[in-house]
PATOR-878527 format. One record per residue (C-alpha): residue in three letters; z, y, x; residue number from 1. Coordinates in pm, 1 decimal, padded with zeros to 6 digits. Example, Ala and Ser with C-alpha at 12.3 -4.5 7.8 and 13.67 -1.06 7.14 Angstrom:
2
(ALA,(00780.0,-00450.0,01230.0),1);
(SER,(00714.0,-00106.0,01367.0),2);
REM end
This chain:
232
(MET,(12979.9,18261.2,14845.0),1);
(PRO,(13125.8,18516.0,15089.3),2);
(ASN,(13206.7,18864.0,14964.7),3);
(GLN,(13098.5,19015.2,15295.6),4);
(PRO,(12761.8,19193.6,15339.1),5);
(LEU,(12717.0,19102.9,15707.7),6);
(THR,(12789.1,18734.4,15641.4),7);
(LEU,(12542.0,18730.7,15352.4),8);
(GLN,(12278.3,18886.9,15579.7),9);
(LEU,(12343.1,18614.0,15837.5),10);
(ILE,(12299.8,18339.3,15576.2),11);
(GLU,(11977.9,18497.6,15451.2),12);
(ALA,(11843.4,18530.7,15806.0),13);
(ALA,(11932.3,18167.2,15883.3),14);
(GLY,(11750.1,18046.2,15572.9),15);
(PHE,(11987.0,17755.7,15509.4),16);
(PRO,(12351.8,17710.6,15397.6),17);
(LEU,(12618.2,17764.5,15664.9),18);
(VAL,(12950.8,17579.3,15677.7),19);
(GLY,(13228.9,17656.3,15924.5),20);
(PRO,(13605.5,17619.4,15967.2),21);
(SER,(13854.4,17895.3,16040.6),22);
(ALA,(13787.3,18034.5,16388.5),23);
(ASN,(14119.9,17927.0,16537.7),24);
(ILE,(14281.5,17638.2,16722.8),25);
(SER,(14423.9,17377.9,16483.4),26);
(GLY,(14784.9,17444.0,16390.8),27);
(LYS,(14776.9,17811.8,16490.9),28);
(PRO,(14780.0,18100.6,16240.9),29);
(SER,(14436.1,18168.5,16098.8),30);
(PRO,(14243.3,18466.1,16239.7),31);
(THR,(14202.3,18780.7,16031.3),32);
(THR,(14051.2,19006.5,16300.2),33);
(THR,(13800.0,18973.8,16583.6),34);
(GLN,(14085.4,19007.5,16832.0),35);
(HIS,(14253.4,18699.0,16682.2),36);
(VAL,(13935.0,18494.1,16723.5),37);
(LEU,(13888.2,18599.4,17084.4),38);
(HIS,(14255.5,18531.6,17159.2),39);
(ASP,(14209.4,18166.7,17057.4),40);
(LEU,(13849.1,18095.2,17147.4),41);
(ASN,(13736.6,18331.8,17422.8),42);
(GLY,(13530.7,18130.5,17670.7),43);
(LYS,(13477.9,17851.4,17416.8),44);
(ILE,(13228.8,18031.0,17190.7),45);
(ALA,(12908.4,18229.3,17248.4),46);
(GLY,(13032.7,18538.8,17068.7),47);
(VAL,(13166.7,18702.0,16753.4),48);
(LEU,(12975.2,18868.9,16470.5),49);
(GLU,(13194.7,19174.0,16405.6),50);
(GLY,(13252.5,19216.9,16032.4),51);
(GLY,(13590.2,19389.9,16038.6),52);
(ALA,(13930.6,19261.4,15931.8),53);
(THR,(13951.8,19023.1,15636.4),54);
(ASP,(14026.6,19174.1,15295.6),55);
(ILE,(14242.1,18888.5,15162.6),56);
(GLY,(14399.5,18734.3,15471.9),57);
(VAL,(14487.6,18385.7,15342.9),58);
(GLU,(14237.5,18103.2,15314.4),59);
(SER,(14035.7,18031.1,15001.0),60);
(THR,(14149.5,17842.4,14692.3),61);
(VAL,(14059.8,17471.5,14708.9),62);
(LEU,(13995.5,17314.8,14366.7),63);
(ASP,(13967.2,16938.1,14313.7),64);
(LEU,(13740.0,16849.6,14019.0),65);
(THR,(13745.9,16472.8,14082.5),66);
(ASN,(14093.3,16399.3,13942.7),67);
(GLU,(14090.1,16198.7,13618.8),68);
(LYS,(14380.1,16407.2,13483.6),69);
(GLY,(14184.8,16729.5,13518.0),70);
(PRO,(14127.9,17010.7,13771.0),71);
(VAL,(14388.4,17039.9,14046.8),72);
(ILE,(14443.3,17324.5,14292.8),73);
(LEU,(14502.8,17160.0,14629.7),74);
(ARG,(14543.7,17487.7,14817.2),75);
(PRO,(14621.3,17816.8,14637.8),76);
(GLY,(14428.5,18126.3,14736.8),77);
(ALA,(14322.0,18463.9,14600.8),78);
(ILE,(14153.2,18302.6,14297.3),79);
(THR,(14448.8,18200.6,14081.4),80);
(ALA,(14499.1,17909.8,13840.3),81);
(GLU,(14496.3,18156.7,13549.5),82);
(GLU,(14156.6,18291.4,13653.3),83);
(ILE,(14011.3,17941.5,13688.5),84);
(GLU,(14155.0,17840.2,13349.9),85);
(GLY,(13984.1,18142.7,13197.6),86);
(VAL,(13648.0,18008.5,13313.7),87);
(LEU,(13701.5,17634.4,13257.8),88);
(ARG,(13902.1,17685.2,12935.6),89);
(ARG,(14134.4,17401.2,13028.4),90);
(LYS,(14466.4,17356.7,13206.8),91);
(VAL,(14460.3,17365.6,13588.2),92);
(ARG,(14742.0,17191.7,13774.5),93);
(SER,(14880.3,17246.8,14121.7),94);
(GLY,(14884.2,16940.2,14344.5),95);
(GLY,(14896.1,16811.8,14697.2),96);
(ASP,(15246.2,16687.4,14776.1),97);
(PRO,(15279.1,16710.8,15158.2),98);
(ASN,(15561.2,16454.0,15154.0),99);
(ASN,(15361.1,16164.3,15014.4),100);
(ASN,(15191.3,15905.4,15232.4),101);
(GLU,(14837.8,15963.4,15113.0),102);
(ALA,(14573.1,16105.8,15342.9),103);
(PRO,(14520.9,16478.3,15281.1),104);
(ILE,(14198.2,16569.8,15100.4),105);
(ALA,(14209.2,16943.9,15172.5),106);
(PRO,(14293.7,17153.2,15478.9),107);
(GLY,(14658.1,17238.9,15540.5),108);
(MET,(14810.9,16991.4,15294.2),109);
(LYS,(14979.4,16735.0,15516.7),110);
(TYR,(15167.3,16890.3,15805.3),111);
(THR,(15338.1,17207.5,15916.0),112);
(HIS,(15043.7,17441.0,15934.8),113);
(TYR,(14959.8,17797.5,16031.5),114);
(SER,(15262.4,17811.8,16262.2),115);
(PRO,(15346.5,18042.0,16553.4),116);
(LYS,(15548.3,17912.6,16849.0),117);
(GLN,(15883.5,18045.5,16720.4),118);
(PRO,(16077.6,17898.7,16424.6),119);
(VAL,(16002.5,18088.1,16102.9),120);
(TYR,(16273.1,18135.0,15839.5),121);
(ILE,(16215.6,18243.6,15480.7),122);
(MET,(16463.6,18506.7,15370.6),123);
(ASN,(16528.1,18451.8,14999.6),124);
(GLY,(16828.2,18677.7,14959.7),125);
(GLU,(16920.6,19042.2,14929.6),126);
(LYS,(17008.5,19290.8,15202.6),127);
(GLN,(17351.9,19134.9,15263.7),128);
(ASP,(17192.0,18794.3,15321.2),129);
(TRP,(16962.3,18946.0,15581.3),130);
(LEU,(17253.7,19118.2,15754.2),131);
(HIS,(17463.8,18800.0,15749.7),132);
(PHE,(17188.2,18589.0,15901.3),133);
(ILE,(17102.6,18854.1,16160.8),134);
(GLU,(17468.7,18874.9,16260.3),135);
(LYS,(17467.3,18497.5,16318.2),136);
(LEU,(17166.7,18532.0,16545.5),137);
(ARG,(17321.6,18816.5,16741.1),138);
(LEU,(17648.3,18631.7,16794.9),139);
(LYS,(17444.9,18361.7,16969.1),140);
(ASN,(17236.5,18619.3,17159.2),141);
(GLN,(16924.5,18510.8,16973.7),142);
(SER,(16639.8,18760.8,16942.7),143);
(PHE,(16426.7,18788.4,16629.5),144);
(GLY,(16136.8,18958.2,16456.7),145);
(ILE,(16133.2,19088.2,16097.9),146);
(LEU,(15823.6,19042.0,15881.2),147);
(ALA,(15904.6,19212.9,15551.4),148);
(SER,(15808.6,19465.7,15286.3),149);
(ASP,(15840.0,19839.0,15349.0),150);
(GLU,(16131.9,19848.1,15106.3),151);
(MET,(16326.9,19577.8,15291.0),152);
(ILE,(16252.9,19736.1,15628.2),153);
(GLU,(16386.5,20065.7,15494.6),154);
(MET,(16704.9,19894.2,15374.3),155);
(LEU,(16744.6,19741.6,15720.1),156);
(GLN,(16672.5,20077.3,15879.9),157);
(GLU,(16954.0,20061.8,16132.2),158);
(ILE,(16822.2,19730.8,16267.6),159);
(ALA,(16463.1,19851.6,16257.8),160);
(ILE,(16550.6,20156.9,16467.4),161);
(LYS,(16712.3,19937.5,16732.4),162);
(GLN,(16422.0,19694.2,16744.8),163);
(LYS,(16106.9,19889.7,16656.4),164);
(GLU,(15884.1,19656.0,16854.9),165);
(TRP,(16012.4,19359.2,16652.1),166);
(ILE,(15925.5,19489.5,16305.8),167);
(PHE,(15600.7,19414.8,16120.1),168);
(SER,(15533.2,19547.2,15770.3),169);
(LEU,(15389.6,19338.8,15485.6),170);
(GLY,(15328.1,19655.7,15284.8),171);
(LYS,(15479.5,19751.6,14951.2),172);
(LYS,(15676.8,19485.3,14766.3),173);
(GLU,(15479.0,19544.6,14445.9),174);
(THR,(15147.6,19469.5,14623.0),175);
(PRO,(15149.5,19103.2,14731.9),176);
(GLN,(14780.4,19148.2,14815.3),177);
(GLN,(14891.4,19347.1,15119.6),178);
(ALA,(15139.4,19075.5,15214.7),179);
(SER,(14869.4,18806.7,15204.8),180);
(GLN,(14633.2,19025.0,15407.8),181);
(ARG,(14891.7,19102.3,15676.5),182);
(PHE,(15078.8,18770.4,15696.2),183);
(TYR,(14880.0,18601.1,15973.7),184);
(SER,(14853.6,18925.0,16171.2),185);
(GLY,(15232.3,18945.3,16155.8),186);
(LEU,(15281.9,18588.8,16279.7),187);
(ARG,(15038.3,18650.8,16563.9),188);
(TYR,(15208.8,18978.9,16649.8),189);
(PHE,(15537.9,18798.2,16700.4),190);
(ASP,(15373.2,18501.1,16871.4),191);
(ASP,(15314.8,18726.6,17171.3),192);
(LYS,(15675.8,18856.9,17176.6),193);
(ASP,(15965.6,18712.6,17371.3),194);
(ILE,(16178.5,18635.6,17066.3),195);
(ASP,(16359.9,18327.6,16935.1),196);
(TYR,(16309.2,18352.9,16556.8),197);
(ILE,(16083.6,18514.5,16297.4),198);
(LEU,(16245.3,18618.4,15967.1),199);
(VAL,(16000.4,18658.6,15677.8),200);
(GLU,(16068.9,18802.7,15333.0),201);
(ALA,(15990.2,18580.3,15033.5),202);
(TYR,(15766.9,18708.2,14751.3),203);
(PRO,(15747.5,18596.5,14386.1),204);
(LYS,(15511.6,18302.7,14332.3),205);
(LYS,(15285.7,18493.4,14093.9),206);
(GLY,(14915.2,18561.2,14140.4),207);
(ILE,(14822.6,18579.7,14507.7),208);
(GLY,(15196.9,18567.1,14582.8),209);
(GLU,(15169.9,18190.5,14525.5),210);
(ALA,(14913.7,18163.3,14806.6),211);
(PHE,(15127.4,18382.1,15032.6),212);
(MET,(15435.1,18164.5,14974.1),213);
(ASN,(15232.6,17845.7,15020.2),214);
(ARG,(15131.4,17956.0,15370.7),215);
(LEU,(15480.3,18087.2,15450.0),216);
(GLU,(15646.3,17761.6,15343.3),217);
(LYS,(15405.4,17560.8,15560.4),218);
(ALA,(15480.5,17783.6,15859.3),219);
(SER,(15857.8,17783.0,15810.2),220);
(SER,(16140.3,17575.8,15953.6),221);
(GLY,(16372.2,17650.8,15661.1),222);
(SER,(16505.2,17923.8,15436.9),223);
(TYR,(16816.2,18138.1,15405.9),224);
(PRO,(17065.0,18148.3,15236.6),225);
(THR,(16966.7,17800.9,15111.5),226);
(GLY,(16755.6,17529.3,15271.2),227);
(LEU,(16836.3,17609.8,15632.9),228);
(THR,(16726.6,17304.0,15831.7),229);
(THR,(16847.0,17415.1,16176.1),230);
(PRO,(17215.6,17510.5,16202.6),231);
(LEU,(17283.9,17831.1,16393.1),232);
REM end
């Protein structure tokens, strides 16, 4: 049930249930604005019903109720496990191992998903870790974009001043809702830039932060300072 008045009016006018995928090309970051949809699908669709930017940003929670062991979240979203447990009054597990050999039963479970054209790296560390990694990139004449909280951007102020066009804010660190809303816009912003890497700040896996990190991990090529899969 969409929480969007214009979409509800469309469903009522149609008179029957409507089902549709994300309005993007498979494997590309999901659209959160009309401009994103037109960027991917202009000339392939009849038009766009303008409803404004999305409030949440990441895709919906997918809950599997067919598992014999109990309810399983296959894809985390804005509706958290704790909220579902409050309604079902039973434990809800997280599932969907992308490394197993079973066919995926929900979108975005199996392969690297939601990815821009540049490698994405998750920055798990503090300011010094950012500076160390950035120095590595600069020594190899590699360009980069920074997708981070306002607080981290402020700490990296000297870099941000030098590369204003390569900075995209995820909002305040204490509001992961903003990070989830802005994440795909940030990836798309950098997708159009002539840069070699995208560095994204990690958030705690709590509440909607779990959904944010789920999408970030699927888009990423590795993490720093640990888990770097491509040596620089």
